[in-house]
N, CA, C and O atoms as a Maestro MAE file, in Angstrom:
{
 s_m_m2io_version
 :::
 2.0.0
}

f_m_ct {
 s_m_title
 :::
 protein
 m_atom[256] {
  # First column is atom index #
  i_m_mmod_type
  r_m_x_coord
  r_m_y_coord
  r_m_z_coord
  i_m_residue_number
  s_m_chain_name
  s_m_pdb_residue_name
  s_m_pdb_atom_name
  i_m_atomic_number
  :::
  1 25 51.189 -5.723 -78.345 1 A "MET " " N  " 7
  2 3 52.158 -5.046 -79.194 1 A "MET " " CA " 6
  3 2 53.145 -4.404 -78.528 1 A "MET " " C  " 6
  4 15 52.829 -3.828 -77.486 1 A "MET " " O  " 8
  5 25 54.355 -4.371 -78.922 2 A "VAL " " N  " 7
  6 3 55.462 -3.658 -78.544 2 A "VAL " " CA " 6
  7 2 56.073 -2.998 -79.552 2 A "VAL " " C  " 6
  8 15 55.759 -3.320 -80.699 2 A "VAL " " O  " 8
  9 25 57.114 -1.895 -79.335 3 A "GLU " " N  " 7
  10 3 57.962 -1.298 -80.394 3 A "GLU " " CA " 6
  11 2 59.169 -1.610 -80.427 3 A "GLU " " C  " 6
  12 15 59.557 -1.855 -79.285 3 A "GLU " " O  " 8
  13 25 59.905 -1.715 -81.133 4 A "GLY " " N  " 7
  14 3 61.404 -2.073 -81.312 4 A "GLY " " CA " 6
  15 2 62.127 -1.564 -82.417 4 A "GLY " " C  " 6
  16 15 61.530 -0.867 -83.238 4 A "GLY " " O  " 8
  17 25 63.369 -1.825 -82.553 5 A "THR " " N  " 7
  18 3 64.253 -1.452 -83.764 5 A "THR " " CA " 6
  19 2 65.034 -2.777 -84.493 5 A "THR " " C  " 6
  20 15 65.797 -3.505 -83.859 5 A "THR " " O  " 8
  21 25 64.767 -2.934 -85.689 6 A "VAL " " N  " 7
  22 3 65.410 -3.941 -86.359 6 A "VAL " " CA " 6
  23 2 66.997 -4.044 -86.303 6 A "VAL " " C  " 6
  24 15 67.684 -3.386 -87.085 6 A "VAL " " O  " 8
  25 25 67.480 -4.776 -85.483 7 A "VAL " " N  " 7
  26 3 69.068 -4.817 -85.462 7 A "VAL " " CA " 6
  27 2 69.637 -5.850 -86.393 7 A "VAL " " C  " 6
  28 15 70.850 -5.683 -86.520 7 A "VAL " " O  " 8
  29 25 69.151 -6.896 -87.109 8 A "ALA " " N  " 7
  30 3 69.838 -7.874 -87.860 8 A "ALA " " CA " 6
  31 2 68.818 -8.196 -88.806 8 A "ALA " " C  " 6
  32 15 67.618 -8.195 -88.532 8 A "ALA " " O  " 8
  33 25 69.334 -8.487 -89.990 9 A "GLN " " N  " 7
  34 3 68.236 -9.392 -91.060 9 A "GLN " " CA " 6
  35 2 69.066 -10.744 -90.933 9 A "GLN " " C  " 6
  36 15 70.296 -10.769 -90.893 9 A "GLN " " O  " 8
  37 25 68.302 -11.788 -90.879 10 A "LEU " " N  " 7
  38 3 68.407 -13.318 -90.633 10 A "LEU " " CA " 6
  39 2 67.903 -14.021 -91.980 10 A "LEU " " C  " 6
  40 15 67.061 -13.484 -92.700 10 A "LEU " " O  " 8
  41 25 68.423 -15.138 -92.236 11 A "PRO " " N  " 7
  42 3 68.031 -15.913 -93.375 11 A "PRO " " CA " 6
  43 2 66.598 -16.226 -93.246 11 A "PRO " " C  " 6
  44 15 66.049 -16.121 -92.150 11 A "PRO " " O  " 8
  45 25 65.974 -16.594 -94.269 12 A "SER " " N  " 7
  46 3 64.553 -17.157 -94.341 12 A "SER " " CA " 6
  47 2 63.592 -15.915 -93.952 12 A "SER " " C  " 6
  48 15 62.594 -16.126 -93.264 12 A "SER " " O  " 8
  49 25 63.891 -14.710 -94.374 13 A "GLY " " N  " 7
  50 3 62.874 -13.718 -94.106 13 A "GLY " " CA " 6
  51 2 62.593 -13.237 -92.611 13 A "GLY " " C  " 6
  52 15 61.607 -12.572 -92.294 13 A "GLY " " O  " 8
  53 25 63.668 -13.693 -91.667 14 A "LEU " " N  " 7
  54 3 63.637 -13.503 -90.224 14 A "LEU " " CA " 6
  55 2 64.205 -12.136 -89.856 14 A "LEU " " C  " 6
  56 15 65.027 -11.625 -90.616 14 A "LEU " " O  " 8
  57 25 63.818 -11.497 -88.723 15 A "TYR " " N  " 7
  58 3 64.648 -10.059 -88.302 15 A "TYR " " CA " 6
  59 2 65.182 -10.444 -86.672 15 A "TYR " " C  " 6
  60 15 64.705 -11.229 -85.853 15 A "TYR " " O  " 8
  61 25 65.878 -9.913 -86.628 16 A "GLN " " N  " 7
  62 3 66.454 -9.732 -85.038 16 A "GLN " " CA " 6
  63 2 65.871 -8.314 -84.597 16 A "GLN " " C  " 6
  64 15 66.289 -7.299 -85.153 16 A "GLN " " O  " 8
  65 25 65.000 -8.255 -83.695 17 A "VAL " " N  " 7
  66 3 64.347 -6.923 -83.106 17 A "VAL " " CA " 6
  67 2 64.627 -7.069 -81.733 17 A "VAL " " C  " 6
  68 15 64.389 -8.042 -81.017 17 A "VAL " " O  " 8
  69 25 65.306 -5.705 -81.366 18 A "GLU " " N  " 7
  70 3 65.623 -5.370 -79.976 18 A "GLU " " CA " 6
  71 2 64.457 -4.343 -79.512 18 A "GLU " " C  " 6
  72 15 64.421 -3.168 -79.878 18 A "GLU " " O  " 8
  73 25 63.550 -4.926 -78.691 19 A "ILE " " N  " 7
  74 3 62.472 -4.310 -78.167 19 A "ILE " " CA " 6
  75 2 62.670 -3.456 -77.107 19 A "ILE " " C  " 6
  76 15 63.565 -3.763 -76.320 19 A "ILE " " O  " 8
  77 25 61.858 -2.170 -76.852 20 A "ASP " " N  " 7
  78 3 62.367 -1.382 -75.857 20 A "ASP " " CA " 6
  79 2 62.539 -2.056 -74.630 20 A "ASP " " C  " 6
  80 15 61.590 -2.618 -74.084 20 A "ASP " " O  " 8
  81 25 63.802 -2.041 -74.101 21 A "GLY " " N  " 7
  82 3 64.241 -2.916 -72.786 21 A "GLY " " CA " 6
  83 2 65.308 -3.588 -73.685 21 A "GLY " " C  " 6
  84 15 65.644 -3.467 -74.863 21 A "GLY " " O  " 8
  85 25 65.757 -4.462 -72.474 22 A "PRO " " N  " 7
  86 3 66.951 -5.398 -72.796 22 A "PRO " " CA " 6
  87 2 66.845 -6.439 -73.662 22 A "PRO " " C  " 6
  88 15 67.872 -7.034 -73.991 22 A "PRO " " O  " 8
  89 25 65.638 -6.811 -74.150 23 A "ALA " " N  " 7
  90 3 65.206 -7.975 -74.699 23 A "ALA " " CA " 6
  91 2 65.331 -7.838 -76.168 23 A "ALA " " C  " 6
  92 15 65.216 -6.721 -76.671 23 A "ALA " " O  " 8
  93 25 65.593 -9.052 -77.013 24 A "ARG " " N  " 7
  94 3 65.775 -9.088 -78.418 24 A "ARG " " CA " 6
  95 2 64.755 -10.194 -78.684 24 A "ARG " " C  " 6
  96 15 64.515 -11.065 -77.848 24 A "ARG " " O  " 8
  97 25 64.154 -10.127 -79.901 25 A "VAL " " N  " 7
  98 3 63.084 -11.212 -80.140 25 A "VAL " " CA " 6
  99 2 63.543 -11.553 -81.802 25 A "VAL " " C  " 6
  100 15 64.267 -10.779 -82.429 25 A "VAL " " O  " 8
  101 25 63.111 -12.564 -82.267 26 A "THR " " N  " 7
  102 3 63.426 -13.139 -83.656 26 A "THR " " CA " 6
  103 2 61.877 -13.024 -84.277 26 A "THR " " C  " 6
  104 15 60.925 -13.632 -83.788 26 A "THR " " O  " 8
  105 25 61.798 -12.221 -85.330 27 A "ALA " " N  " 7
  106 3 60.500 -11.847 -85.895 27 A "ALA " " CA " 6
  107 2 60.324 -12.133 -87.338 27 A "ALA " " C  " 6
  108 15 61.319 -11.980 -88.047 27 A "ALA " " O  " 8
  109 25 59.195 -12.532 -87.897 28 A "HIS " " N  " 7
  110 3 58.818 -12.552 -89.350 28 A "HIS " " CA " 6
  111 2 58.036 -11.602 -89.536 28 A "HIS " " C  " 6
  112 15 57.475 -11.110 -88.557 28 A "HIS " " O  " 8
  113 25 57.787 -11.080 -90.887 29 A "ILE " " N  " 7
  114 3 56.901 -10.161 -91.533 29 A "ILE " " CA " 6
  115 2 55.506 -10.861 -91.629 29 A "ILE " " C  " 6
  116 15 55.365 -11.913 -92.252 29 A "ILE " " O  " 8
  117 25 54.492 -10.234 -90.990 30 A "GLY " " N  " 7
  118 3 53.172 -10.735 -90.935 30 A "GLY " " CA " 6
  119 2 52.088 -9.695 -91.714 30 A "GLY " " C  " 6
  120 15 52.347 -8.599 -92.210 30 A "GLY " " O  " 8
  121 25 51.017 -10.276 -91.668 31 A "GLY " " N  " 7
  122 3 49.958 -9.429 -92.432 31 A "GLY " " CA " 6
  123 2 50.062 -9.176 -93.811 31 A "GLY " " C  " 6
  124 15 50.426 -10.047 -94.602 31 A "GLY " " O  " 8
  125 25 49.729 -7.902 -94.181 32 A "GLY " " N  " 7
  126 3 49.827 -7.402 -95.442 32 A "GLY " " CA " 6
  127 2 51.457 -6.775 -95.741 32 A "GLY " " C  " 6
  128 15 51.720 -6.090 -96.729 32 A "GLY " " O  " 8
  129 25 52.115 -7.028 -95.049 33 A "MET " " N  " 7
  130 3 53.632 -6.385 -95.282 33 A "MET " " CA " 6
  131 2 54.170 -7.058 -96.382 33 A "MET " " C  " 6
  132 15 54.665 -6.500 -97.361 33 A "MET " " O  " 8
  133 25 54.056 -8.421 -96.190 34 A "ASP " " N  " 7
  134 3 54.945 -9.308 -97.217 34 A "ASP " " CA " 6
  135 2 54.051 -9.212 -98.737 34 A "ASP " " C  " 6
  136 15 54.616 -9.489 -99.795 34 A "ASP " " O  " 8
  137 25 52.591 -8.785 -98.687 35 A "LYS " " N  " 7
  138 3 52.101 -8.862 -99.963 35 A "LYS " " CA " 6
  139 2 52.204 -7.594 -100.566 35 A "LYS " " C  " 6
  140 15 51.876 -7.546 -101.752 35 A "LYS " " O  " 8
  141 25 52.599 -6.512 -100.002 36 A "ASN " " N  " 7
  142 3 52.857 -5.141 -100.383 36 A "ASN " " CA " 6
  143 2 54.217 -4.952 -100.480 36 A "ASN " " C  " 6
  144 15 54.616 -3.798 -100.636 36 A "ASN " " O  " 8
  145 25 55.138 -6.007 -100.408 37 A "PHE " " N  " 7
  146 3 56.572 -5.863 -100.535 37 A "PHE " " CA " 6
  147 2 57.207 -4.636 -99.806 37 A "PHE " " C  " 6
  148 15 57.952 -3.843 -100.382 37 A "PHE " " O  " 8
  149 25 56.859 -4.548 -98.527 38 A "VAL " " N  " 7
  150 3 57.646 -3.798 -97.725 38 A "VAL " " CA " 6
  151 2 58.842 -4.487 -97.603 38 A "VAL " " C  " 6
  152 15 59.024 -5.704 -97.623 38 A "VAL " " O  " 8
  153 25 59.887 -3.301 -97.433 39 A "ARG " " N  " 7
  154 3 61.162 -3.831 -96.923 39 A "ARG " " CA " 6
  155 2 61.654 -3.498 -95.628 39 A "ARG " " C  " 6
  156 15 61.321 -2.365 -95.278 39 A "ARG " " O  " 8
  157 25 62.435 -4.217 -94.700 40 A "LEU " " N  " 7
  158 3 62.705 -3.670 -93.688 40 A "LEU " " CA " 6
  159 2 64.311 -3.750 -93.609 40 A "LEU " " C  " 6
  160 15 64.906 -4.781 -93.922 40 A "LEU " " O  " 8
  161 25 64.977 -2.574 -93.164 41 A "LEU " " N  " 7
  162 3 66.168 -2.332 -92.860 41 A "LEU " " CA " 6
  163 2 66.773 -2.350 -91.685 41 A "LEU " " C  " 6
  164 15 65.878 -2.244 -90.846 41 A "LEU " " O  " 8
  165 25 68.028 -2.444 -91.051 42 A "VAL " " N  " 7
  166 3 68.549 -2.433 -89.922 42 A "VAL " " CA " 6
  167 2 68.246 -0.835 -89.426 42 A "VAL " " C  " 6
  168 15 68.533 0.124 -90.142 42 A "VAL " " O  " 8
  169 25 67.753 -0.732 -88.371 43 A "GLY " " N  " 7
  170 3 67.515 0.510 -87.813 43 A "GLY " " CA " 6
  171 2 66.265 1.187 -87.950 43 A "GLY " " C  " 6
  172 15 66.111 2.325 -87.504 43 A "GLY " " O  " 8
  173 25 65.171 0.423 -88.665 44 A "ASP " " N  " 7
  174 3 63.871 0.732 -88.784 44 A "ASP " " CA " 6
  175 2 63.323 0.498 -87.638 44 A "ASP " " C  " 6
  176 15 63.792 -0.402 -86.941 44 A "ASP " " O  " 8
  177 25 62.276 1.213 -87.219 45 A "ARG " " N  " 7
  178 3 61.400 1.136 -85.991 45 A "ARG " " CA " 6
  179 2 59.929 0.354 -86.423 45 A "ARG " " C  " 6
  180 15 59.224 0.834 -87.310 45 A "ARG " " O  " 8
  181 25 59.576 -0.810 -85.749 46 A "VAL " " N  " 7
  182 3 58.596 -1.475 -86.146 46 A "VAL " " CA " 6
  183 2 57.769 -1.890 -84.740 46 A "VAL " " C  " 6
  184 15 58.183 -1.894 -83.580 46 A "VAL " " O  " 8
  185 25 56.574 -2.204 -85.224 47 A "GLN " " N  " 7
  186 3 55.591 -2.754 -83.944 47 A "GLN " " CA " 6
  187 2 55.676 -4.325 -84.127 47 A "GLN " " C  " 6
  188 15 55.689 -4.865 -85.234 47 A "GLN " " O  " 8
  189 25 55.731 -4.982 -82.947 48 A "VAL " " N  " 7
  190 3 55.995 -6.544 -83.155 48 A "VAL " " CA " 6
  191 2 54.668 -6.941 -81.983 48 A "VAL " " C  " 6
  192 15 54.212 -6.318 -81.024 48 A "VAL " " O  " 8
  193 25 54.406 -8.002 -82.469 49 A "GLU " " N  " 7
  194 3 53.133 -8.581 -81.693 49 A "GLU " " CA " 6
  195 2 53.975 -9.956 -81.166 49 A "GLU " " C  " 6
  196 15 54.506 -10.665 -82.022 49 A "GLU " " O  " 8
  197 25 54.066 -10.262 -79.930 50 A "LEU " " N  " 7
  198 3 54.854 -11.408 -79.400 50 A "LEU " " CA " 6
  199 2 53.876 -12.714 -79.477 50 A "LEU " " C  " 6
  200 15 52.650 -12.609 -79.453 50 A "LEU " " O  " 8
  201 25 54.417 -13.681 -79.552 51 A "MET " " N  " 7
  202 3 53.726 -14.998 -79.515 51 A "MET " " CA " 6
  203 2 53.440 -15.288 -78.081 51 A "MET " " C  " 6
  204 15 54.274 -15.107 -77.194 51 A "MET " " O  " 8
  205 25 52.144 -15.779 -77.867 52 A "PRO " " N  " 7
  206 3 51.725 -15.985 -76.503 52 A "PRO " " CA " 6
  207 2 52.512 -16.933 -75.782 52 A "PRO " " C  " 6
  208 15 52.827 -16.678 -74.619 52 A "PRO " " O  " 8
  209 25 52.905 -18.115 -76.392 53 A "ARG " " N  " 7
  210 3 53.793 -19.218 -75.777 53 A "ARG " " CA " 6
  211 2 55.083 -18.776 -75.595 53 A "ARG " " C  " 6
  212 15 55.469 -18.814 -74.427 53 A "ARG " " O  " 8
  213 25 55.955 -18.319 -76.515 54 A "ASP " " N  " 7
  214 3 57.273 -18.150 -76.642 54 A "ASP " " CA " 6
  215 2 57.522 -16.239 -76.662 54 A "ASP " " C  " 6
  216 15 57.298 -15.526 -77.640 54 A "ASP " " O  " 8
  217 25 57.928 -15.861 -75.576 55 A "ARG " " N  " 7
  218 3 58.192 -14.328 -75.680 55 A "ARG " " CA " 6
  219 2 59.402 -14.064 -76.500 55 A "ARG " " C  " 6
  220 15 59.590 -12.869 -76.732 55 A "ARG " " O  " 8
  221 25 60.241 -14.872 -76.978 56 A "THR " " N  " 7
  222 3 61.493 -14.814 -77.818 56 A "THR " " CA " 6
  223 2 61.065 -14.699 -79.238 56 A "THR " " C  " 6
  224 15 61.912 -14.241 -80.005 56 A "THR " " O  " 8
  225 25 59.840 -15.047 -79.759 57 A "ARG " " N  " 7
  226 3 59.528 -14.983 -81.188 57 A "ARG " " CA " 6
  227 2 58.249 -14.041 -81.198 57 A "ARG " " C  " 6
  228 15 57.473 -13.765 -80.283 57 A "ARG " " O  " 8
  229 25 58.276 -13.640 -82.518 58 A "GLY " " N  " 7
  230 3 57.085 -12.480 -82.874 58 A "GLY " " CA " 6
  231 2 56.808 -12.163 -84.326 58 A "GLY " " C  " 6
  232 15 57.467 -12.659 -85.239 58 A "GLY " " O  " 8
  233 25 55.782 -11.296 -84.508 59 A "ARG " " N  " 7
  234 3 55.502 -10.907 -85.990 59 A "ARG " " CA " 6
  235 2 55.549 -9.692 -86.072 59 A "ARG " " C  " 6
  236 15 54.937 -8.994 -85.263 59 A "ARG " " O  " 8
  237 25 56.407 -9.081 -87.232 60 A "VAL " " N  " 7
  238 3 56.436 -7.619 -87.331 60 A "VAL " " CA " 6
  239 2 55.039 -7.186 -88.103 60 A "VAL " " C  " 6
  240 15 54.765 -7.620 -89.221 60 A "VAL " " O  " 8
  241 25 54.285 -6.379 -87.450 61 A "LEU " " N  " 7
  242 3 53.100 -5.823 -87.951 61 A "LEU " " CA " 6
  243 2 53.219 -4.687 -88.808 61 A "LEU " " C  " 6
  244 15 52.606 -4.586 -89.871 61 A "LEU " " O  " 8
  245 25 54.238 -3.575 -88.216 62 A "LYS " " N  " 7
  246 3 54.061 -2.442 -89.379 62 A "LYS " " CA " 6
  247 2 55.207 -1.595 -88.711 62 A "LYS " " C  " 6
  248 15 55.589 -1.540 -87.542 62 A "LYS " " O  " 8
  249 25 55.644 -0.927 -89.902 63 A "LYS " " N  " 7
  250 3 56.754 0.132 -89.751 63 A "LYS " " CA " 6
  251 2 56.109 1.359 -89.025 63 A "LYS " " C  " 6
  252 15 55.083 1.949 -89.361 63 A "LYS " " O  " 8
  253 25 57.021 1.650 -87.833 64 A "VAL " " N  " 7
  254 3 56.313 3.065 -87.321 64 A "VAL " " CA " 6
  255 2 57.446 4.190 -87.752 64 A "VAL " " C  " 6
  256 15 57.251 5.383 -87.518 64 A "VAL " " O  " 8
  :::
 }
 m_bond[255] {
  # First column is bond index #
  i_m_from
  i_m_to
  i_m_order
  :::
  1 1 2 1
  2 2 3 1
  3 3 4 2
  4 3 5 1
  5 5 6 1
  6 6 7 1
  7 7 8 2
  8 7 9 1
  9 9 10 1
  10 10 11 1
  11 11 12 2
  12 11 13 1
  13 13 14 1
  14 14 15 1
  15 15 16 2
  16 15 17 1
  17 17 18 1
  18 18 19 1
  19 19 20 2
  20 19 21 1
  21 21 22 1
  22 22 23 1
  23 23 24 2
  24 23 25 1
  25 25 26 1
  26 26 27 1
  27 27 28 2
  28 27 29 1
  29 29 30 1
  30 30 31 1
  31 31 32 2
  32 31 33 1
  33 33 34 1
  34 34 35 1
  35 35 36 2
  36 35 37 1
  37 37 38 1
  38 38 39 1
  39 39 40 2
  40 39 41 1
  41 41 42 1
  42 42 43 1
  43 43 44 2
  44 43 45 1
  45 45 46 1
  46 46 47 1
  47 47 48 2
  48 47 49 1
  49 49 50 1
  50 50 51 1
  51 51 52 2
  52 51 53 1
  53 53 54 1
  54 54 55 1
  55 55 56 2
  56 55 57 1
  57 57 58 1
  58 58 59 1
  59 59 60 2
  60 59 61 1
  61 61 62 1
  62 62 63 1
  63 63 64 2
  64 63 65 1
  65 65 66 1
  66 66 67 1
  67 67 68 2
  68 67 69 1
  69 69 70 1
  70 70 71 1
  71 71 72 2
  72 71 73 1
  73 73 74 1
  74 74 75 1
  75 75 76 2
  76 75 77 1
  77 77 78 1
  78 78 79 1
  79 79 80 2
  80 79 81 1
  81 81 82 1
  82 82 83 1
  83 83 84 2
  84 83 85 1
  85 85 86 1
  86 86 87 1
  87 87 88 2
  88 87 89 1
  89 89 90 1
  90 90 91 1
  91 91 92 2
  92 91 93 1
  93 93 94 1
  94 94 95 1
  95 95 96 2
  96 95 97 1
  97 97 98 1
  98 98 99 1
  99 99 100 2
  100 99 101 1
  101 101 102 1
  102 102 103 1
  103 103 104 2
  104 103 105 1
  105 105 106 1
  106 106 107 1
  107 107 108 2
  108 107 109 1
  109 109 110 1
  110 110 111 1
  111 111 112 2
  112 111 113 1
  113 113 114 1
  114 114 115 1
  115 115 116 2
  116 115 117 1
  117 117 118 1
  118 118 119 1
  119 119 120 2
  120 119 121 1
  121 121 122 1
  122 122 123 1
  123 123 124 2
  124 123 125 1
  125 125 126 1
  126 126 127 1
  127 127 128 2
  128 127 129 1
  129 129 130 1
  130 130 131 1
  131 131 132 2
  132 131 133 1
  133 133 134 1
  134 134 135 1
  135 135 136 2
  136 135 137 1
  137 137 138 1
  138 138 139 1
  139 139 140 2
  140 139 141 1
  141 141 142 1
  142 142 143 1
  143 143 144 2
  144 143 145 1
  145 145 146 1
  146 146 147 1
  147 147 148 2
  148 147 149 1
  149 149 150 1
  150 150 151 1
  151 151 152 2
  152 151 153 1
  153 153 154 1
  154 154 155 1
  155 155 156 2
  156 155 157 1
  157 157 158 1
  158 158 159 1
  159 159 160 2
  160 159 161 1
  161 161 162 1
  162 162 163 1
  163 163 164 2
  164 163 165 1
  165 165 166 1
  166 166 167 1
  167 167 168 2
  168 167 169 1
  169 169 170 1
  170 170 171 1
  171 171 172 2
  172 171 173 1
  173 173 174 1
  174 174 175 1
  175 175 176 2
  176 175 177 1
  177 177 178 1
  178 178 179 1
  179 179 180 2
  180 179 181 1
  181 181 182 1
  182 182 183 1
  183 183 184 2
  184 183 185 1
  185 185 186 1
  186 186 187 1
  187 187 188 2
  188 187 189 1
  189 189 190 1
  190 190 191 1
  191 191 192 2
  192 191 193 1
  193 193 194 1
  194 194 195 1
  195 195 196 2
  196 195 197 1
  197 197 198 1
  198 198 199 1
  199 199 200 2
  200 199 201 1
  201 201 202 1
  202 202 203 1
  203 203 204 2
  204 203 205 1
  205 205 206 1
  206 206 207 1
  207 207 208 2
  208 207 209 1
  209 209 210 1
  210 210 211 1
  211 211 212 2
  212 211 213 1
  213 213 214 1
  214 214 215 1
  215 215 216 2
  216 215 217 1
  217 217 218 1
  218 218 219 1
  219 219 220 2
  220 219 221 1
  221 221 222 1
  222 222 223 1
  223 223 224 2
  224 223 225 1
  225 225 226 1
  226 226 227 1
  227 227 228 2
  228 227 229 1
  229 229 230 1
  230 230 231 1
  231 231 232 2
  232 231 233 1
  233 233 234 1
  234 234 235 1
  235 235 236 2
  236 235 237 1
  237 237 238 1
  238 238 239 1
  239 239 240 2
  240 239 241 1
  241 241 242 1
  242 242 243 1
  243 243 244 2
  244 243 245 1
  245 245 246 1
  246 246 247 1
  247 247 248 2
  248 247 249 1
  249 249 250 1
  250 250 251 1
  251 251 252 2
  252 251 253 1
  253 253 254 1
  254 254 255 1
  255 255 256 2
  :::
 }
}
């Protein structure tokens, strides 16, 4: 898991997250965040779990 900052909201519930370093990943909300109606805004710090096969995609696990 890595930490990053939400830099953009994309259609279909996706977010562009800039992880600590020069990389950006496209992530969707995972876990209980969508069930509990947690909203993410640009500038929020989040924890992202990267997909094992494609390091440019991930899942937002929680706000930090």
